[in-house]
C-alpha positions as CSV (number, residue, x, y, z in Angstrom):
1,M,0.0,0.0,0.0
2,A,3.0,2.3,0.5
3,R,3.5,2.3,-3.3
4,V,-0.2,2.8,-4.2
5,R,-0.8,6.0,-2.3
6,P,1.8,8.0,-4.3
7,L,0.4,6.5,-7.5
8,A,-3.2,7.4,-6.5
9,R,-2.1,10.9,-5.7
10,A,-0.3,11.1,-9.1
11,S,-3.5,9.9,-10.8
12,L,-5.5,12.7,-9.3
13,L,-2.9,15.2,-10.4
14,A,-2.7,13.7,-13.8
15,A,-6.5,13.9,-14.2
16,L,-6.4,17.6,-13.2
17,F,-3.6,18.5,-15.6
18,G,-4.2,16.0,-18.5
19,L,-1.1,13.9,-17.9
20,T,-2.7,10.5,-18.2
21,P,-0.3,9.1,-20.8
22,L,2.7,10.1,-18.7
23,L,1.3,8.5,-15.7
24,T,0.8,5.2,-17.6
25,A,4.4,5.2,-18.5
26,L,5.5,5.9,-14.9
27,S,3.3,3.2,-13.5
28,V,4.7,0.7,-16.0
29,R,8.3,1.7,-15.0
30,A,7.5,1.1,-11.4
31,A,6.1,-2.4,-12.0
32,P,9.3,-4.4,-11.8
33,D,9.7,-3.8,-8.1
34,N,6.3,-5.3,-7.5
35,K,6.2,-9.0,-6.8
36,T,3.0,-9.3,-8.9
37,A,4.8,-8.2,-12.1
38,D,5.2,-11.8,-13.2
39,A,1.4,-12.2,-13.2
40,G,1.3,-10.6,-16.6
41,A,3.2,-13.5,-18.2
42,A,0.7,-16.1,-19.4
43,E,1.3,-19.7,-18.4
44,P,1.0,-22.4,-21.0
45,G,-2.6,-23.2,-21.8
46,K,-4.0,-20.1,-20.1
47,P,-5.1,-16.9,-21.8
48,K,-3.0,-13.8,-21.4
49,P,-4.6,-10.9,-19.5
50,A,-5.6,-8.0,-21.5
51,E,-2.9,-5.4,-21.8
52,A,-3.5,-1.7,-21.9
53,K,-3.1,-0.3,-25.3
54,P,-0.8,2.7,-25.8
55,A,-2.3,6.0,-26.1
56,E,-3.0,7.2,-29.5
57,P,-0.5,9.8,-30.7
58,K,-1.7,13.3,-30.9
59,P,-1.5,15.1,-34.3
60,G,1.2,17.4,-33.0
61,D,3.5,14.7,-31.7
62,A,6.5,13.9,-33.8
63,R,6.5,10.1,-33.1
64,P,4.6,7.9,-30.6
65,K,6.3,7.4,-27.3
66,A,7.6,3.9,-26.7
67,V,6.1,1.8,-23.9
68,E,8.6,-0.4,-22.1
69,K,7.4,-3.7,-20.8
70,P,8.7,-5.0,-17.5
71,R,11.8,-7.0,-17.7
72,A,11.4,-10.7,-16.7
73,K,13.8,-13.5,-16.5
74,P,13.5,-15.6,-19.7
75,D,11.9,-19.0,-19.3
76,K,13.2,-21.6,-21.7
77,A,10.1,-23.7,-21.5
78,K,7.8,-20.7,-22.2
79,A,10.0,-19.5,-25.1
80,A,10.1,-22.9,-26.7
81,S,6.3,-23.4,-26.7
82,K,5.5,-21.2,-29.7
83,P,8.6,-19.7,-31.1
84,S,7.0,-18.4,-34.4
85,E,4.2,-16.6,-32.8
86,A,6.3,-14.0,-31.1
87,A,7.4,-12.5,-34.4
88,K,4.0,-12.8,-36.2
89,P,2.1,-9.5,-35.9
90,S,-1.6,-9.6,-35.1
91,E,-3.9,-8.8,-37.9
92,T,-5.6,-6.2,-35.8
93,S,-2.5,-4.6,-34.5
94,P,-1.7,-1.0,-35.4
95,A,1.4,-2.0,-37.3
96,A,-0.7,-4.2,-39.6
97,T,-3.6,-1.8,-40.2
98,D,-2.1,1.6,-39.8
99,P,1.6,1.9,-41.0
100,Q,3.4,4.6,-39.0
101,R,6.8,6.3,-39.4
102,G,9.6,3.8,-39.2
103,V,7.3,0.8,-39.7
104,G,7.0,-1.1,-43.0
105,T,8.8,-0.8,-46.3
106,R,8.8,1.6,-49.2
107,S,9.0,0.4,-52.9
108,L,8.1,1.6,-56.3
109,G,5.6,-1.0,-57.0
110,A,3.9,-3.9,-55.3
111,L,5.6,-7.3,-55.8
112,P,3.6,-10.5,-56.0
113,A,3.8,-12.6,-52.9
114,E,5.6,-15.9,-53.3
115,P,3.7,-19.0,-52.3
116,A,5.0,-20.7,-49.2
117,P,6.7,-24.0,-49.7
118,P,4.7,-27.0,-48.6
119,V,5.6,-28.4,-45.2
120,S,5.6,-32.1,-44.8
121,E,3.5,-33.3,-41.8
122,A,5.8,-36.2,-41.2
123,A,8.9,-34.1,-40.8
124,P,8.9,-32.1,-37.6
125,S,9.3,-28.4,-38.2
126,K,12.4,-26.9,-36.8
127,P,11.9,-23.8,-34.7
128,T,12.9,-20.7,-36.6
129,K,14.6,-17.7,-35.2
130,P,12.3,-14.8,-34.5
131,E,12.5,-12.0,-36.9
132,K,13.4,-8.5,-35.7
133,P,10.4,-6.3,-35.4
134,G,10.1,-3.6,-38.1
135,K,12.0,-5.7,-40.8
136,V,10.0,-7.5,-43.4
137,A,11.6,-9.8,-45.9
138,T,11.2,-8.4,-49.4
139,R,12.6,-9.1,-52.8
140,P,15.0,-6.5,-54.3
141,A,13.2,-4.1,-56.6
142,H,16.0,-4.0,-59.1
143,Q,18.1,-6.4,-61.1
144,K,21.9,-6.6,-61.0
145,G,23.4,-4.6,-63.9
146,K,26.7,-4.8,-65.7
147,P,29.9,-4.1,-63.8
148,P,31.3,-0.6,-64.3
149,H,33.9,-0.1,-67.0
150,K,37.4,-0.5,-65.7
151,P,39.9,2.2,-66.9
152,S,42.8,1.0,-69.1
153,P,46.1,0.7,-67.1
154,T,48.0,2.5,-70.0
155,L,47.3,5.6,-72.0
156,P,46.3,5.2,-75.7
157,P,49.2,5.3,-78.0
158,D,48.2,8.6,-79.5
159,A,47.5,10.4,-76.2
160,A,49.6,13.5,-75.5
161,R,52.0,13.1,-72.6
162,A,53.1,16.0,-70.6
163,E,56.8,16.8,-70.7
164,P,58.7,18.1,-67.6
165,D,59.7,21.8,-67.6
166,R,63.5,21.8,-68.1
167,A,63.9,25.4,-67.1
168,A,61.9,24.9,-63.9
169,R,64.0,21.8,-63.0
170,Q,67.2,23.7,-63.5
171,K,66.0,26.4,-61.1
172,I,65.1,23.8,-58.5
173,A,68.4,22.0,-59.0
174,D,70.2,25.4,-59.0
175,G,72.1,24.4,-62.1
176,P,72.2,21.5,-64.6
177,T,70.2,18.4,-63.7
178,D,71.5,14.9,-63.8
179,E,69.9,14.4,-67.3
180,D,71.7,17.5,-68.5
181,L,75.0,16.3,-67.3
182,R,74.5,12.8,-68.7
183,A,73.4,14.3,-72.1
184,G,76.6,16.3,-72.2
185,K,77.4,18.5,-75.2
186,D,74.7,19.0,-77.8
187,D,76.4,17.3,-80.7
188,P,74.7,14.3,-82.5
189,E,78.0,12.4,-83.1
190,L,79.2,12.8,-79.5
191,R,75.8,11.6,-78.2
192,S,75.9,8.6,-80.5
193,L,79.5,7.8,-79.3
194,R,78.4,8.0,-75.7
195,A,75.5,5.7,-76.4
196,A,77.8,3.2,-78.0
197,E,80.2,3.3,-75.1
198,R,77.5,2.3,-72.7
199,V,77.2,-0.9,-74.7
200,L,80.9,-1.5,-75.5
201,F,82.3,-0.7,-72.1
202,P,79.8,-1.4,-69.3
203,R,81.0,-0.2,-66.0
204,P,82.5,-3.0,-64.0
205,L,81.4,-3.7,-60.4
206,A,84.5,-3.6,-58.2
207,G,85.1,-6.8,-56.3
208,V,82.5,-8.8,-58.2
209,E,83.4,-11.6,-60.6
210,P,80.8,-13.6,-62.6
211,G,80.2,-17.2,-61.7
212,W,80.9,-19.1,-58.5
213,S,84.0,-21.0,-57.5
214,W,85.3,-22.7,-54.3
215,D,88.9,-22.5,-55.6
216,L,91.3,-20.7,-53.4
217,P,94.1,-18.5,-54.9
218,S,97.2,-20.5,-55.6
219,A,100.4,-19.5,-53.9
220,I,103.1,-17.8,-55.9
221,G,105.7,-20.2,-57.3
222,G,109.4,-20.1,-56.8
223,T,110.1,-18.3,-60.0
224,G,109.4,-14.9,-58.3
225,P,106.6,-12.4,-58.8
226,E,105.3,-11.8,-62.3
227,V,104.8,-8.2,-63.3
228,I,102.3,-7.6,-66.1
229,V,102.4,-4.3,-67.9
230,Q,99.1,-3.6,-69.7
231,G,99.8,-2.6,-73.3
232,T,101.9,-3.9,-76.2
233,A,104.1,-6.2,-74.1
234,S,104.2,-8.3,-70.9
235,L,107.2,-8.0,-68.7
236,H,108.2,-11.0,-66.7
237,S,110.7,-11.4,-64.0
238,D,113.2,-13.1,-66.4
239,D,113.0,-9.9,-68.6
240,T,111.5,-11.8,-71.5
241,R,109.1,-9.6,-73.6
242,H,106.2,-11.1,-75.5
243,D,104.3,-9.2,-78.2
244,A,100.7,-8.8,-77.0
245,L,99.4,-8.6,-80.6
246,D,100.5,-12.1,-81.6
247,G,97.5,-13.7,-80.0
248,A,94.9,-11.2,-81.3
249,P,92.6,-12.5,-84.0
250,D,93.3,-9.4,-86.2
251,A,96.9,-8.9,-85.2
252,A,98.0,-8.6,-88.8
253,W,95.5,-5.8,-89.5
254,L,96.5,-3.9,-86.3
255,K,100.2,-4.1,-87.2
256,S,99.5,-2.7,-90.7
257,L,98.0,0.5,-89.3
258,A,100.1,3.7,-89.3
259,L,100.4,5.2,-85.8
260,P,100.1,8.9,-85.1
261,N,102.8,11.1,-83.5
262,L,101.4,10.3,-80.1
263,P,102.9,7.4,-78.0
264,V,99.9,5.2,-78.6
265,V,99.5,2.0,-76.6
266,L,97.3,-0.7,-78.3
267,D,95.4,-1.4,-75.1
268,E,92.3,-3.6,-75.2
269,F,90.1,-0.5,-74.9
270,V,91.9,1.1,-77.9
271,I,91.4,-2.0,-80.0
272,K,87.7,-2.2,-79.1
273,Y,87.3,1.4,-80.3
274,L,89.1,0.5,-83.5
275,R,86.8,-2.4,-84.2
276,F,83.8,-0.2,-83.5
277,Y,84.9,2.3,-86.2
278,R,85.6,-0.5,-88.6
279,D,82.8,-3.0,-88.1
280,S,79.8,-1.2,-86.5
281,P,77.4,0.8,-88.7
282,A,77.2,3.5,-86.0
283,G,80.9,3.7,-85.8
284,K,81.2,4.0,-89.6
285,S,78.6,6.8,-89.6
286,I,80.4,8.7,-86.8
287,G,83.8,8.3,-88.5
288,K,82.4,9.7,-91.8
289,V,80.9,12.7,-90.2
290,W,84.1,13.5,-88.3
291,A,86.2,13.0,-91.4
292,K,84.0,15.5,-93.2
293,K,84.2,18.0,-90.4
294,S,87.9,17.6,-90.0
295,G,88.6,19.7,-93.1
296,R,87.4,23.0,-91.5
297,Y,89.9,23.5,-88.7
298,T,92.4,20.6,-88.7
299,A,95.0,22.3,-90.8
300,A,95.0,25.6,-88.8
301,I,95.0,23.8,-85.5
302,K,97.9,21.5,-86.5
303,T,99.9,24.5,-87.5
304,E,99.3,26.2,-84.1
305,L,100.2,22.9,-82.2
306,A,103.4,22.5,-84.2
307,R,104.3,26.1,-83.4
308,A,103.8,25.3,-79.7
309,G,106.0,22.2,-79.9
310,V,103.3,19.6,-79.0
311,P,102.2,16.6,-81.1
312,T,99.9,17.7,-83.9
313,D,97.6,14.7,-83.5
314,L,96.3,16.3,-80.3
315,V,93.9,18.0,-82.8
316,W,91.7,15.0,-82.3
317,L,91.3,15.8,-78.6
318,S,89.4,18.9,-79.7
319,M,87.3,16.7,-82.0
320,I,86.3,14.5,-79.1
321,E,85.7,17.5,-76.9
322,S,83.5,19.5,-79.3
323,G,83.1,17.8,-82.6
324,H,84.8,20.8,-84.1
325,N,81.8,23.0,-83.3
326,P,83.2,26.3,-81.9
327,T,80.0,27.5,-80.4
328,I,79.2,24.3,-78.4
329,S,78.9,24.5,-74.6
330,S,78.4,21.9,-71.9
331,P,75.9,22.0,-69.0
332,A,78.9,22.5,-66.6
333,G,79.9,25.7,-68.3
334,A,82.7,24.7,-70.7
335,A,82.6,26.2,-74.2
336,G,84.5,26.3,-77.5
337,L,86.6,23.9,-79.5
338,W,88.7,22.9,-76.5
339,Q,85.9,23.2,-73.9
340,F,87.6,25.6,-71.5
341,M,86.0,26.6,-68.3
342,P,85.8,30.4,-67.7
343,D,88.5,30.5,-65.0
344,A,90.8,28.2,-66.9
345,G,90.4,30.3,-70.0
346,R,91.2,33.5,-68.2
347,T,94.3,31.8,-66.7
348,Y,95.7,31.2,-70.2
349,G,94.9,34.7,-71.5
350,L,91.4,34.4,-72.9
351,T,88.9,37.2,-72.3
352,V,85.6,36.1,-70.9
353,D,83.2,38.8,-70.1
354,R,79.8,40.1,-71.1
355,W,81.1,41.4,-74.5
356,V,83.8,38.9,-75.6
357,D,84.2,35.2,-75.0
358,E,87.4,34.2,-76.6
359,R,86.8,30.5,-75.7
360,L,84.6,30.6,-78.8
361,D,87.4,31.9,-81.0
362,P,89.1,28.9,-82.7
363,E,92.4,30.7,-83.1
364,R,92.7,32.2,-79.6
365,S,91.3,29.0,-77.9
366,T,93.8,26.8,-79.8
367,E,96.7,29.0,-78.6
368,A,95.5,28.6,-75.0
369,A,95.0,24.9,-75.3
370,S,98.5,24.3,-76.7
371,R,100.0,26.2,-73.8
372,Y,97.8,24.2,-71.3
373,L,98.7,20.8,-72.8
374,S,102.4,21.8,-72.8
375,D,102.2,22.6,-69.1
376,L,100.4,19.3,-68.3
377,Y,103.1,17.3,-70.1
378,R,105.8,19.3,-68.3
379,R,104.2,18.3,-65.0
380,F,103.4,14.6,-65.6
381,G,106.0,13.6,-68.2
382,S,103.7,11.4,-70.4
383,W,101.0,12.3,-72.9
384,E,98.7,9.7,-71.5
385,L,98.7,11.4,-68.1
386,A,98.6,14.9,-69.7
387,I,95.5,14.0,-71.7
388,A,93.9,12.3,-68.6
389,S,94.6,15.4,-66.5
390,Y,93.0,17.6,-69.3
391,N,89.8,15.6,-68.6
392,M,89.8,15.0,-64.9
393,G,92.0,17.9,-63.7
394,Y,95.6,17.9,-62.7
395,G,94.8,18.0,-59.0
396,G,92.8,14.8,-59.0
397,L,95.4,13.0,-61.1
398,S,98.2,14.1,-58.8
399,K,96.3,12.7,-55.8
400,S,95.8,9.4,-57.6
401,I,99.5,9.1,-58.5
402,R,100.5,9.8,-54.8
403,K,97.8,7.3,-53.5
404,Y,98.9,4.3,-55.7
405,N,102.5,5.3,-56.1
406,S,102.5,4.9,-59.9
407,N,102.7,7.2,-62.8
408,D,101.6,4.6,-65.4
409,F,98.2,5.5,-66.7
410,W,97.4,2.0,-67.8
411,E,98.2,0.7,-64.4
412,L,96.1,3.4,-62.6
413,V,93.0,2.5,-64.6
414,R,93.1,-1.0,-63.1
415,Y,92.8,0.2,-59.5
416,E,89.4,0.8,-57.9
417,A,88.9,4.6,-57.7
418,G,92.2,5.1,-59.3
419,I,91.0,6.9,-62.4
420,P,87.4,8.0,-63.1
421,W,85.5,5.8,-65.6
422,E,85.0,8.7,-68.0
423,T,88.8,9.4,-68.0
424,T,89.5,5.7,-68.4
425,L,87.7,5.8,-71.7
426,Y,88.8,9.3,-72.6
427,V,92.5,8.5,-73.4
428,P,91.8,5.3,-75.5
429,K,89.1,7.2,-77.3
430,I,91.5,9.9,-78.5
431,F,94.2,7.4,-79.4
432,A,91.7,5.4,-81.4
433,L,90.4,8.4,-83.3
434,A,94.0,9.5,-84.1
435,I,94.7,6.1,-85.6
436,V,91.5,6.1,-87.6
437,M,92.2,9.6,-89.1
438,N,95.7,8.5,-90.0
439,N,94.4,5.4,-91.7
440,K,91.3,6.6,-93.6
441,K,91.6,3.9,-96.3
442,A,91.6,1.1,-93.8
443,F,88.4,2.4,-92.2
444,G,86.6,3.2,-95.5
445,L,86.9,7.0,-95.0
446,D,89.1,7.8,-98.0
447,T,86.2,8.6,-100.3
448,V,84.6,11.1,-97.8
449,E,84.6,14.6,-99.2
450,V,85.9,16.9,-96.4
451,D,84.7,20.4,-95.7
452,A,86.7,23.3,-97.2
453,P,89.2,24.9,-94.7
454,E,88.1,28.1,-93.0
455,A,89.4,31.1,-95.0
456,F,89.0,34.7,-94.0
457,D,90.5,38.2,-93.9
458,V,91.1,40.2,-90.7
459,V,90.2,43.8,-90.4
460,L,90.8,46.1,-87.4
461,V,87.8,48.1,-86.2
462,G,87.3,50.5,-83.3
463,P,85.1,50.0,-80.2
464,S,81.3,49.8,-80.2
465,V,81.1,48.9,-83.9
466,A,78.3,46.5,-84.8
467,L,79.0,43.5,-86.9
468,E,76.1,44.5,-89.0
469,D,78.0,47.6,-90.1
470,V,81.1,45.5,-90.8
471,A,79.0,43.1,-93.0
472,R,77.5,46.1,-94.8
473,A,80.9,47.6,-95.5
474,A,82.2,44.2,-96.8
475,G,79.2,43.7,-98.9
476,V,78.4,40.2,-97.4
477,P,75.4,38.9,-95.4
478,E,75.5,39.6,-91.7
479,S,75.2,35.9,-90.9
480,S,78.6,35.1,-92.6
481,V,80.4,37.7,-90.4
482,N,78.6,36.4,-87.3
483,A,79.7,32.8,-88.1
484,L,83.3,33.9,-88.4
485,N,83.2,35.9,-85.2
486,P,81.3,33.8,-82.6
487,G,83.3,35.4,-79.7
488,Y,81.5,38.7,-79.9
489,L,78.5,37.9,-77.7
490,A,76.5,41.1,-78.3
491,G,77.0,41.3,-82.0
492,R,79.5,44.3,-81.7
493,T,82.9,45.1,-80.5
494,P,83.2,46.1,-76.8
495,P,82.7,49.7,-75.8
496,W,85.6,51.8,-74.5
497,V,85.8,54.3,-71.7
498,A,88.1,57.1,-72.6
499,A,91.0,57.5,-70.2
500,I,93.7,60.2,-70.1
501,G,96.8,59.1,-72.0
502,A,95.3,55.7,-73.0
503,P,95.3,54.9,-76.7
504,K,92.0,53.9,-78.4
505,P,91.9,50.2,-78.8
506,S,91.1,48.2,-82.0
507,W,89.5,44.8,-82.4
508,R,90.1,42.1,-84.9
509,V,87.1,41.1,-86.9
510,R,87.1,38.4,-89.5
511,V,85.4,38.8,-92.9
512,P,85.1,36.4,-95.8
513,A,88.3,35.9,-97.8
514,G,88.9,38.6,-100.4
515,K,86.6,41.2,-98.6
516,G,89.2,42.7,-96.3
517,A,90.4,45.6,-98.4
518,Q,86.9,46.6,-99.4
519,C,85.7,46.5,-95.8
520,T,88.6,48.6,-94.5
521,S,88.1,51.3,-97.0
522,A,84.4,51.4,-96.4
523,L,84.8,51.6,-92.7
524,A,87.3,54.5,-93.0
525,R,84.7,56.6,-94.7
526,L,82.4,56.1,-91.8
527,S,82.8,57.1,-88.2
528,S,85.2,54.8,-86.3
529,D,82.5,54.2,-83.8
530,D,78.7,54.6,-83.4
531,D,78.0,58.3,-82.7
532,S,74.6,57.5,-81.3
533,L,75.9,55.4,-78.4
534,A,78.2,56.2,-75.6
535,A,79.9,54.2,-72.8
536,Y,78.5,54.4,-69.3
537,V,80.2,53.0,-66.2
538,S,77.7,51.7,-63.7
539,K,77.9,52.9,-60.1
540,F,77.0,51.3,-56.9
541,G,73.2,51.0,-56.6
542,D,72.6,51.3,-60.3
543,T,70.0,48.9,-61.9
544,V,69.1,48.4,-65.5
545,E,65.8,50.1,-64.9
546,S,67.3,53.2,-63.3
547,I,69.9,53.5,-66.1
548,A,67.2,53.1,-68.8
549,N,65.0,55.7,-67.2
550,A,67.9,58.1,-66.9
551,H,68.9,57.8,-70.5
552,G,65.4,57.7,-72.1
553,V,65.5,54.1,-73.4
554,S,63.4,51.1,-72.6
555,E,64.8,48.4,-70.3
556,A,64.4,45.7,-72.9
557,R,66.3,47.7,-75.5
558,L,69.1,48.4,-72.9
559,R,69.3,44.7,-72.0
560,A,69.5,43.6,-75.7
561,L,72.1,46.2,-76.5
562,N,74.4,45.2,-73.7
563,H,73.7,41.5,-73.5
564,V,72.4,41.7,-69.9
565,E,70.6,38.6,-68.7
566,P,67.1,39.0,-67.2
567,K,68.1,38.3,-63.6
568,E,71.6,39.6,-63.8
569,V,72.7,42.1,-61.0
570,L,74.9,44.8,-62.3
571,V,78.2,45.2,-60.5
572,A,79.7,48.6,-60.0
573,G,82.2,49.4,-62.8
574,T,80.3,47.5,-65.5
575,V,80.7,49.3,-68.9
576,L,77.4,49.6,-70.8
577,L,76.3,51.3,-74.0
578,V,73.6,54.0,-73.6
579,P,72.3,56.6,-76.0
580,R,74.7,59.5,-76.4
581,A,72.2,62.2,-76.3
582,P,69.8,61.5,-73.4
583,R,66.2,62.7,-73.7
584,L,64.3,64.3,-70.9
585,A,61.9,62.0,-69.1
586,A,58.2,62.3,-70.0
587,V,57.4,63.4,-66.5
588,A,59.9,65.8,-64.8
589,P,60.8,64.7,-61.3
590,N,59.5,66.8,-58.5
591,D,61.8,69.0,-56.4
592,E,63.1,66.9,-53.6
593,A,63.1,68.1,-50.0
594,V,66.2,67.1,-48.0
595,V,66.0,67.1,-44.2
596,V,69.3,68.2,-42.7
597,P,70.2,68.4,-39.0
598,P,69.9,71.9,-37.4
599,R,73.6,71.9,-36.2
600,E,76.4,72.6,-38.6
601,F,78.3,69.6,-40.0
602,A,82.0,69.9,-39.6
603,Y,84.4,66.9,-39.5
604,A,88.0,66.9,-40.7
605,E,88.6,65.2,-44.1
606,R,84.9,64.5,-44.6
607,S,82.2,66.2,-46.6
608,R,78.4,65.9,-46.6
609,L,76.8,63.9,-49.5
610,F,73.2,63.1,-50.3
611,Y,72.6,59.7,-51.7
612,R,69.4,58.6,-53.3
613,V,68.4,55.1,-52.0
614,L,67.6,52.6,-54.7
615,Q,65.8,49.3,-54.5
616,G,68.0,46.6,-53.0
617,D,70.1,48.9,-51.0
618,T,70.9,48.2,-47.3
619,L,72.5,50.3,-44.7
620,G,75.5,47.9,-44.6
621,K,76.1,48.2,-48.4
622,V,75.8,52.0,-48.4
623,A,78.1,52.2,-45.3
624,N,80.7,50.0,-47.0
625,V,80.7,52.1,-50.2
626,F,81.2,55.4,-48.3
627,S,83.6,53.8,-45.7
628,V,81.6,54.7,-42.7
629,S,80.0,52.6,-39.9
């Protein structure tokens, strides 16, 4: 009775305030504590007591409130009596007659009901698992379609493929990329030769020998150590020499070849190169092209090499370096017939600046190369080492000689990390080409028509003279004068800043043969220099934009006139060409107000200056220029 009184009081309050459905739910929740809660469970064979139906939902309710039944301990006997009736809804239940939200299924059309399979009376029916309320077994309202189309793993053969941006990659790498360095110089014959070398001379793996063997190295016999000199002969301890060519399959052909004036060693690499030029179609093609190109500069280069006292067959070193293309350059910065780096060219007297690059001048670069090779031979004492140091640098070769205590090139190439692989092939490559060019008939090159030798006249012109004016004076196309003078980068002779007591310089310009006298007389009638241009020496803080604005010329015109790169920063003292008669700017600058301190400035040996700050200036740079803190 203690529990009834609160409920009765709650019923009275619910009747007053219209909370009957809430009271029903509260009374049901309180039922599990009552001992008579199990009376609602029907025993087998007895009818269940009538249960109170849930209150009908009001129109404003979002969803009907769930009514929880009291929890009771499951009885296995009761659950096994009629397992299928628990899941079967009553025909008069609200779920069967009035579908509500969350109850039933939705489909596009009604599906015919499938007839239930006949159940045999003899066979006892197995109890089925009760279905979850709210789920009704239905057939799928759609049929299984075709699988989606799988994309092809490869692009169509005619699809356009994007190429990497070479300029952007060089900016990221801050210089040439690995592909640029592997590609080397832009010459088709040199590229073909490098491609053939990767097949002819695969790089060996140090310490790895093909095959497998359990044999241990045999001990040295009592005859003493055997010293093998790689080359034309093998030197044994008993001082007996054996000709290395006797066992070669083409020994007779090799002995019949005329050797150049270089101390050539018929090493196995040299012989393989010779067979490549003789037997391979690619080698024959490269040899024919080089034999044709050799007529342009070979005679002049041999004359200069003989004047310097070095072997004239070193001319083929320049063929291997550049293919006798004077304007070729490498990704590393080497340029010209002899592929000088800028600092090495300046060391041997070549001018390399914004106006002139004498590395591209065949005559001047050959003079520097002959001096350089002579110095290398003076240092190492053999032409094999001199040629190797020309490729790898004399500093690296000196370290290798000290490390392995040997000055024999053919012995150093057999040591691991003794000589770089490129240099290992460089010396045999030059020796083989020298043999080929001295035995053109043996290699099928005697019928090749060589190019005509370079012929020209030299005229002396003053500073700031355009090659276009020289070509007009000589009566020849401008392209022919430009081809003979690749060293003038801006298409004109360099400007000159007049100095007290300094004579006016003159520059050598080549013109086609037979046009020298005509060009000289025509230039004498004209002004010795371009009156419309004047030399300007840049100062600290000057930029291309500020100089162009000050002289009334566009920035693009000033860059093209002086061969200034887009991102080049001008250094103080750079000589530029500007219009001689500057025009006033379109908008006159306003009068500038300068703020000065109220006290008088007076320091010994110092004067007051006003400096206009330009873009890129810093206090440190300005202080360094004016020598102040």
